[in-house]
C-alpha positions in Angstrom: 89.4 134.0 111.1 90.5 136.6 108.7 93.8 138.1 108.1 93.9 140.3 105.0 91.1 138.3 103.4 92.3 134.9 104.5 89.5 132.8 106.0 89.7 129.8 108.3 87.2 127.0 108.2 84.3 127.1 110.8 85.4 124.3 113.0 88.6 126.1 113.8 87.0 129.5 114.0 84.8 128.3 116.8 87.7 126.9 118.7 89.9 130.0 118.2 87.5 132.9 118.2 88.5 134.3 121.6 92.2 133.9 120.9 92.2 135.8 117.7 90.4 138.7 119.3 93.3 139.2 121.8 95.6 142.3 121.3 98.7 140.2 120.6 97.1 138.6 117.6 96.1 142.0 116.2 99.7 143.0 116.8 100.9 140.2 114.6 98.7 141.5 111.8 100.0 145.0 112.2 103.6 143.7 112.1 103.0 141.8 108.9 101.3 144.8 107.3 104.2 147.0 108.2 106.8 144.6 106.9 105.0 144.3 103.5 104.7 148.1 103.3 108.5 148.2 103.7 108.8 145.9 100.7 109.8 142.8 102.6 108.9 139.4 101.1 107.0 137.3 103.6 106.3 133.5 103.3 103.9 131.9 102.9 101.5 134.1 101.1 98.4 135.3 103.0 96.2 132.8 101.2 98.4 129.9 102.5 99.3 131.1 106.0 96.5 129.1 107.7 96.7 126.1 105.3 97.3 123.6 108.1 94.0 124.6 109.7 92.0 124.7 106.5 93.2 121.2 105.3 92.6 119.5 108.7 89.4 120.4 110.6 89.7 120.4 114.3 87.3 117.5 114.8 89.2 115.3 112.2 92.7 115.6 113.8 94.4 112.2 114.4 98.0 113.2 114.4 99.9 116.4 115.1 103.4 117.0 113.6 105.0 120.2 115.0 107.5 122.1 112.9 109.3 125.3 113.7 108.9 128.0 111.1 108.1 128.0 107.3 110.7 127.5 104.6 112.2 130.8 103.7 112.9 130.3 100.0 110.7 131.4 97.1 107.6 129.3 96.5 108.6 126.7 99.2 106.2 127.5 102.1 102.6 126.3 101.8 101.5 126.6 105.4 102.0 122.9 106.2 105.0 121.9 108.3 107.8 120.0 106.3 105.8 120.3 103.0 106.7 122.0 99.7 104.7 122.1 96.5 105.1 119.5 93.8 107.9 120.5 91.3 110.2 121.8 94.0 113.2 119.9 95.3 112.4 117.8 98.4 114.0 119.4 101.4 116.6 117.4 103.3 114.5 116.9 106.5 111.6 115.6 104.5 114.0 113.2 102.5 114.9 111.7 105.9 111.3 111.4 106.9 110.7 109.5 103.7 113.7 107.2 104.4 112.4 106.4 107.8 109.0 105.7 106.3 110.5 103.3 103.9 112.4 101.5 106.7 109.5 101.4 109.1 106.6 100.6 106.8 108.2 99.7 103.5 106.7 102.7 101.8 108.2 103.8 98.5 110.1 107.1 98.5 108.3 109.7 96.3 110.0 112.5 94.3 107.9 115.4 95.7 107.3 117.1 99.0 103.5 117.7 98.8 102.0 116.4 102.1 98.4 117.5 101.5 97.3 113.9 101.4 98.5 113.5 105.0 96.7 116.6 106.0 93.5 115.3 104.4 93.7 112.2 106.5 93.8 114.1 109.8 97.5 114.9 110.2 97.7 118.4 111.4 101.0 119.8 110.0 101.5 122.8 112.3 104.4 125.2 112.3 104.8 126.9 115.6 105.7 130.1 113.8 103.4 130.8 110.8 105.4 133.4 108.8 109.0 134.2 107.9 110.9 136.8 106.0 112.6 135.9 102.7 116.0 134.1 103.3 115.8 134.8 107.1 115.1 131.7 109.0 113.5 132.3 112.4 112.9 136.0 111.6 109.4 136.0 113.0 109.9 133.9 116.0 109.4 136.8 118.4 106.3 138.5 116.9 103.7 136.5 118.9 103.0 133.4 116.7 104.0 131.0 119.5 101.4 132.4 121.8 98.8 131.5 119.2 100.1 128.1 118.3 100.8 127.1 121.9 97.2 127.9 122.5 96.2 125.7 119.5 98.3 122.8 120.9 96.7 123.2 124.3 93.2 123.3 122.9 93.8 120.1 120.9 95.1 118.4 124.1 92.2 119.7 126.2 89.2 119.2 123.8 90.2 116.1 121.9 91.2 112.5 122.9 93.6 109.9 121.5 95.7 112.2 119.3 99.2 111.2 118.4 101.7 114.0 118.8 105.0 113.5 116.9 107.7 115.8 118.5 110.8 115.8 116.4 113.8 117.8 117.7 114.3 119.9 120.8 112.0 122.7 119.6 109.0 120.4 119.2 109.8 118.5 122.3 109.6 121.8 124.3 105.8 121.7 123.6 105.2 118.4 125.4 104.3 120.1 128.7 101.1 121.5 127.0 99.9 118.0 126.2 98.0 115.7 128.5 99.9 112.4 128.3 97.1 110.5 129.9 94.7 111.3 127.0 97.1 111.2 124.1 100.2 109.4 122.8 103.4 111.6 122.7 106.3 110.3 120.6 109.7 112.0 120.7 112.6 111.7 118.4 115.6 113.6 117.1 114.9 116.1 114.3 114.9 114.6 110.8 117.4 117.2 109.7 120.8 115.9 108.4 122.3 118.1 111.1 121.1 115.5 113.6 123.4 113.0 111.9 120.9 110.2 111.5 119.6 110.2 115.1 116.0 110.3 113.7 116.4 107.0 112.0 115.0 104.0 113.8 112.3 105.9 115.7 109.6 103.9 113.9 107.1 106.7 114.7 104.9 105.9 111.8 104.1 102.3 112.7 103.8 103.2 116.4 101.3 105.9 115.5 99.2 103.5 113.5 99.4 100.8 116.2 98.0 103.3 118.7 95.2 104.5 116.4 94.1 101.0 115.7 94.2 100.2 119.5 91.7 103.1 119.9 89.5 101.9 117.1 90.6 104.8 114.9 91.4 104.3 111.2 95.2 104.3 110.8 97.0 106.7 108.5 97.9 105.7 104.9 101.4 107.2 104.9 101.9 106.6 101.1 101.9 109.8 99.0 
């Protein structure tokens, strides 16, 4: 896949080749080009937009965590849901994810938000919308990205087996109809955002995820960062 010089690794290109040739996908590119010509700041950068795909090959996926759209502040979005680069303040939702990890698996809370180690182990950190305008949350939710990422979720469900889907919050839960519950484990919880007033806590998704993987003779995730 190529968008303005951005490539996607071969395993994903094979899976998505037909989809990226569809008119709606070309329209996304045209929209982004037009926004940039108008001087608008778009996050993440083109080199990071498909980071989730490039860090987690299709055949290596064990877990899928679905986010909504990228962070809309400078230098925050790196193309991996919930993740920010080292050196930036850990976002509130990710802080709560870390708190639940500590309660569930006694894992130390780290002082950074870089989740690339998770991605390298097979955790596909997919945002449903892959771009956003500076300081305008949800600004690209109607440009066609969800057609693309819904197809991605469906392909994972269809072509893979024994994947754990972690659906946090109502937006992520809305994707559950695309997943074959007979082939995969689907875990639902409130969103880790502080706006959910702690409803995420106690879900124990991290231990449940590993228990399922072990039961399928799949190496569990090392959630430590």
